[in-house]
C-alpha positions in Angstrom: 0.0 0.0 0.0 1.4 3.5 0.9 1.8 4.5 -2.8 3.3 7.9 -1.9 5.7 6.9 0.9 8.8 9.0 1.0 12.4 8.1 1.8 13.2 8.1 5.5 15.1 11.1 6.9 18.8 10.5 7.1 18.7 10.5 10.9 15.5 8.4 11.2 15.3 6.4 14.4 12.4 4.1 14.7 10.9 4.3 18.2 9.2 0.9 17.6 12.5 -0.8 16.7 13.1 -4.2 18.4 15.1 -7.4 18.0 13.7 -7.9 14.5 15.3 -4.7 13.3 18.5 -5.7 15.0 18.5 -9.0 13.1 17.8 -7.2 9.8 20.5 -4.7 10.3 23.0 -7.4 11.3 22.2 -9.3 8.1 23.1 -6.2 6.1 19.6 -5.9 4.7 17.8 -3.4 6.9 14.1 -3.2 6.5 12.5 -0.3 4.6 11.1 2.2 7.1 7.9 2.5 4.9 7.1 -1.2 5.5 4.7 -1.2 8.4 4.2 -4.0 10.9 1.5 -3.6 13.4 3.9 -2.6 16.2 4.8 0.5 14.2 1.2 1.6 14.0 0.9 0.8 17.7 3.9 2.9 18.5 2.8 6.0 16.5 -0.9 5.9 17.4 -2.1 3.5 20.1 0.6 3.8 22.6 1.2 7.5 21.8 -2.3 7.9 23.3 -3.8 9.1 20.0 -6.0 6.1 19.2 -9.7 7.2 18.6 -10.9 3.5 18.7 -12.6 3.6 15.3 -11.6 0.0 14.5 -10.1 1.0 11.2 -6.9 -0.9 11.6 -8.9 -4.0 12.5 -11.2 -3.7 9.5 -8.2 -3.1 7.2 -6.1 -6.1 8.3 -6.4 -8.8 5.5 -5.2 -11.6 7.8 -7.5 -10.5 10.7 -4.5 -10.4 12.9 -5.8 -7.5 15.0 -8.7 -7.3 17.4 -9.8 -5.4 20.4 -7.6 -6.0 23.4 -8.5 -6.1 27.1 -7.7 -2.4 27.3 -10.3 -1.6 24.6 -7.6 -0.8 22.1 -6.4 -2.7 19.0 -4.0 -5.5 19.8 -2.3 -8.2 17.8 -4.0 -11.5 18.3 -2.1 -13.6 15.7 0.9 -13.2 13.4 1.3 -9.9 11.6 2.1 -10.1 7.9 3.6 -6.7 7.6 1.2 -5.6 4.8 1.0 -1.9 6.1 -2.8 -1.8 5.8 -3.2 -0.9 9.5 -1.2 2.2 8.9 -2.6 3.2 5.5 -6.2 3.2 6.7 -5.6 4.7 10.2 -7.1 8.2 10.3 -4.6 9.1 13.0 -1.7 7.6 11.1 -1.3 7.1 7.4 -4.6 8.3 6.0 -4.9 12.1 5.4 -8.6 12.4 6.1 -8.8 16.1 5.1 -7.9 15.0 1.6 -10.2 12.0 1.4 -13.6 13.6 0.6 -12.2 15.3 -2.6 -10.9 12.0 -4.1 -13.9 9.8 -3.3 -16.1 8.5 -6.1 -19.7 9.6 -5.8 -19.1 12.9 -4.0 -21.4 15.3 -5.8 -19.7 18.0 -7.9 -22.8 20.1 -7.8 -22.9 20.4 -4.0 -24.0 23.7 -2.6 -21.6 25.2 -0.1 -22.5 27.0 3.2 -19.3 27.7 5.0 -17.6 24.4 5.2 -20.8 22.4 4.7 -21.1 20.9 1.2 -24.5 19.4 0.7 -27.1 18.4 -2.0 -30.0 18.9 0.4 -30.4 20.0 3.9 -33.5 19.7 6.1 -34.8 19.4 9.7 -36.6 16.1 10.2 -38.1 13.8 12.8 -39.6 10.4 12.8 -43.4 10.3 11.9 -43.9 7.7 14.5 -41.7 8.4 17.6 -39.3 5.7 18.7 -38.8 5.4 22.4 -35.2 6.3 23.5 -34.4 7.7 20.1 -32.1 10.7 20.1 -33.4 14.1 18.9 -35.8 13.4 16.0 -35.2 9.7 15.7 -34.4 10.2 12.0 -31.7 7.5 11.7 -33.9 4.8 13.2 -36.9 5.8 11.1 -34.9 6.1 7.9 -33.2 2.7 8.3 -36.4 1.0 9.4 -38.1 2.2 6.2 -35.2 1.1 4.0 -35.1 -2.3 5.7 -38.9 -2.8 5.6 -39.0 -2.1 1.9 -35.9 -4.3 1.2 -33.7 -1.4 0.0 -31.1 -2.7 2.5 -30.8 -6.1 4.1 -29.3 -4.8 7.4 -27.5 -2.0 9.1 -24.3 -1.9 11.2 -25.3 0.3 14.1 -24.3 0.8 17.8 -26.4 -0.8 20.5 -26.2 1.1 23.8 -25.0 -0.9 26.8 -25.9 1.5 29.6 -25.0 5.2 29.1 -21.2 4.7 29.0 -20.7 2.0 26.4 -22.0 0.6 23.2 -21.5 -2.4 21.0 -21.6 -2.6 17.2 -24.2 -5.0 15.8 -25.7 -6.0 12.5 -29.4 -5.1 12.9 -31.6 -7.0 10.4 -35.1 -6.3 11.7 -37.0 -3.2 12.7 -37.1 -4.4 16.3 -33.3 -4.8 16.4 -33.0 -1.3 15.0 -35.3 0.1 17.7 -33.2 -1.6 20.3 -30.2 0.4 19.1 -32.0 3.8 19.1 -30.3 6.6 21.0 -26.8 8.0 21.2 -23.7 6.8 23.1 -21.0 9.3 23.5 -18.2 6.8 23.8 -16.6 5.3 20.8 -17.4 1.8 19.7 -15.2 0.1 17.2 -18.0 -0.4 14.7 -15.7 -1.0 11.8 -14.8 -4.4 13.4 -18.2 -5.6 12.2 -17.0 -5.5 8.7 -14.7 -8.5 9.4 -17.7 -10.7 10.3 -18.9 -12.9 7.5 -22.3 -11.7 6.3 -25.3 -14.1 6.3 -26.0 -15.5 2.8 -29.1 -13.4 2.4 -27.4 -10.1 3.3 -26.0 -8.1 0.4 -26.8 -4.4 1.0 -25.9 -2.7 4.2 -26.2 0.7 5.8 -23.5 1.8 8.2 -23.9 4.4 11.0 -20.9 5.8 12.8 -18.8 8.7 13.6 -17.2 10.8 10.8 -13.8 9.1 11.3 -15.3 5.7 11.0 -17.1 6.6 7.8 -13.9 8.0 6.4 -12.1 4.7 6.9 -15.0 2.8 5.5 -15.0 5.0 2.4 -11.3 4.6 2.0 -11.6 0.8 2.2 -14.3 0.9 -0.6 -12.3 3.3 -2.8 -9.0 1.5 -2.4 -9.9 -2.2 -2.1 -7.5 -5.2 -2.0 -8.7 -8.5 -3.3 -7.1 -10.5 -0.5 -9.1 -8.6 2.2 -12.3 -10.3 3.1 -14.6 -7.5 4.2 -18.2 -6.5 4.2 -17.2 -2.9 3.2 -18.3 -3.5 -0.4 -21.8 -4.4 0.8 -22.3 -1.0 2.3 -24.5 1.1 0.1 -25.4 3.9 2.5 -23.2 5.6 5.1 -24.6 7.8 7.9 -22.3 10.0 9.9 -23.2 11.4 13.3 -22.1 15.0 14.0 -19.2 14.6 16.4 -16.8 17.0 18.1 -15.1 14.2 20.1 -15.8 10.8 21.7 -15.3 9.9 25.4 -13.6 7.1 27.2 -16.5 5.4 29.0 -14.7 4.7 32.2 -13.2 8.2 32.4 -16.5 9.8 31.6 -18.2 7.9 34.4 -15.4 9.0 36.8 -15.6 12.6 35.7 -19.3 12.8 36.1 -19.2 11.1 39.5 -16.6 13.6 40.6 -19.2 16.4 40.1 -21.5 14.7 42.6 -23.8 13.0 40.1 -25.1 9.5 41.0 -24.0 7.9 37.7 -25.8 4.6 38.7 -29.1 6.4 38.2 -28.3 7.8 34.7 -30.5 6.3 32.0 -29.7 8.7 29.2 -27.3 11.5 28.4 -27.3 14.1 25.6 -25.0 16.8 24.4 -26.7 20.0 23.2 -25.4 23.6 22.8 -22.1 22.8 24.5 -23.8 21.1 27.6 -24.0 17.5 28.7 -27.4 16.7 30.1 -28.4 13.6 31.9 -31.7 12.1 33.0 -32.9 9.3 35.3 -35.2 6.6 34.0 -38.3 8.5 34.9 -37.2 11.7 33.2 -35.7 13.5 36.2 -32.8 15.7 35.2 -29.7 14.6 37.1 -26.9 16.7 35.5 -26.3 19.7 33.3 -22.8 21.0 32.9 -20.6 22.4 30.2 -18.8 19.8 28.1 -15.6 21.6 28.6 -15.7 20.7 32.3 -15.3 17.0 31.4 -13.0 17.4 28.4 -10.3 15.4 30.2 -12.5 12.3 29.7 -12.4 12.7 25.9 -10.2 10.5 23.7 -7.1 12.5 23.2 -6.7 11.8 19.5 -10.1 13.4 18.8 -8.5 16.8 19.2 -6.7 16.1 15.9 -9.9 15.3 13.9 -11.2 18.1 11.6 -14.3 16.4 10.5 -17.3 17.4 12.7 -20.0 16.9 10.1 -19.1 13.7 8.2 -17.8 15.1 4.9 -17.3 11.7 3.4 -20.7 10.3 4.3 -23.8 9.9 2.2 -25.9 11.5 5.0 -24.8 13.4 8.1 -27.1 14.0 11.0 -27.1 15.8 14.4 -29.1 18.1 16.6 -27.1 21.3 15.8 -29.1 23.8 13.8 -32.5 22.3 14.5 -35.2 22.8 17.1 -35.3 20.4 20.1 -36.9 17.1 19.1 -35.7 17.6 15.4 -32.6 16.4 13.6 -30.5 18.3 11.1 -30.0 16.1 8.0 -27.4 16.8 5.4 -27.6 14.7 2.2 -24.2 14.9 0.7 -24.4 12.4 -2.2 -26.9 11.2 -4.7 -27.2 8.0 -2.6 -28.0 10.0 0.5 -30.6 12.2 -1.2 -32.2 9.2 -2.7 -32.5 7.4 0.7 -34.1 10.5 2.2 -36.6 10.7 -0.6 -37.4 7.1 -0.4 -38.1 7.3 3.4 -40.1 10.5 3.1 -43.3 8.7 4.3 -41.6 7.7 7.5 -40.5 11.2 8.3 -41.8 14.7 9.0 -39.6 17.2 7.2 -39.3 20.9 7.5 -37.4 23.4 5.3 -33.7 23.4 5.5 -32.3 24.8 8.7 -29.9 27.6 8.9 -26.5 25.9 8.5 -24.6 28.8 10.0 -24.2 27.1 13.4 -23.2 23.8 11.8 -20.6 25.6 9.6 -19.4 27.5 12.6 -18.8 24.3 14.6 -17.2 22.6 11.6 -14.8 25.6 11.2 -14.0 25.5 14.9 -13.2 21.8 14.8 -10.9 22.3 11.8 -9.0 25.1 13.4 -8.7 23.1 16.6 -7.3 20.2 14.6 -4.9 22.4 12.8 -3.5 23.5 16.2 -3.5 20.0 17.6 -1.9 18.2 14.7 1.9 18.1 14.6 2.0 17.3 10.9 0.7 19.7 8.2 -3.0 20.0 7.7 -3.2 19.8 3.9 -6.5 19.2 2.1 -4.7 19.2 -1.2 -1.7 17.0 -0.1 -1.0 13.4 -0.8 -3.6 11.0 0.5 -1.1 8.9 2.4 1.4 10.0 5.0 4.6 7.9 5.3 5.5 6.5 8.7 9.0 8.2 8.8 7.4 11.6 8.0 4.9 11.1 10.8 7.6 10.0 13.3 9.6 13.1 12.4 6.6 15.4 12.8 5.7 14.1 16.2 9.2 13.6 17.6 9.8 15.6 20.8 6.1 16.3 21.4 3.7 15.0 24.1 2.2 12.6 21.5 5.5 11.2 20.1 5.6 7.6 19.2 6.2 5.3 22.2 7.4 1.7 22.1 4.4 -0.6 22.5 4.2 -2.9 25.5 4.9 -6.5 24.9 1.3 -7.5 25.2 0.3 -5.2 22.3 2.0 -7.5 19.8 2.7 -10.6 21.9 1.9 -13.1 19.2 4.5 -11.4 16.9 7.1 -11.3 19.7 6.6 -15.0 20.4 6.5 -16.1 16.8 9.7 -14.2 15.9 
């Protein structure tokens, strides 16, 4: 992979170097620094505390050698082949996500622009029949249910809440299963991992719902396939991105809220609106309301480097920003997204397009924050892939410099070699 990898700097020192590199050097045939084994991706992203837990490296691995470890982060579970895919598709590593949207097939050339928001259609919508526990207008659940009922799709990869601090990705194939997944979870689930599971024989067309970073990786997997990779990515015909400023670590979020005096055991639902996190008990009693900035320490650190608030690579992007309470802002970015919304019109109530000024403002703020947080150049016109040596050089000496991964992160490779 890595078609634009550059030569390593003359003084390049690999922080992930280990006995394998010593053996290669002693043999007189040192390994190319652009060849990425999993322990290099781990050093630059996972153990540099930059992993956003999207599951992209797991989905990209053709040998299925990576899975979720006990610490909730990607970990090697069997022999790494050194194919470099985990690096090439990592939005915190080799994939320059700010460049991706402009090179994707199917992105509409006729998109209207409002600030940073490029769309074919924009609307405020809500489900015609309210779904219990659905977030905002319940549009995603209603949309997917309609598409599933009328056999436009055979299933959807969605996140099923597990309490308020965790969620698990599932393949929902019925309307009841979709309703069980209604509602938002503000902690990242590695939904892309579901692409590695063999699909049932009667499932050929999928929708995928996730954060903008997850949708970016999925679209990259579709745009740049590899015949040796067995993945359900090609079955995805509709991508839905959720507006996202950052995701939280579930354990840290629970601790941060408990530290404010909230009884987190009573929380049944949380929401983020207008810069505040609001939480309710099962009966609807409001238990918390505080500025999100007060609990920012519980956010995944790598999220600060993400410039994509409103899912630029998705077919449809949704969120509460810009719409009245109980309604959802819906941005149809591609022909596929617009067609899906038109098909599901009978399941939705739709109002004229909202003012996208606030959405554009938040998208601009996120981009500027990412530009400050990134140690590499933010370059929407640059090469799509970033080489490992260039990344290491950019982050060297910073608080997010690459760190040698612990033995357990790649233990199978350590043992096998």
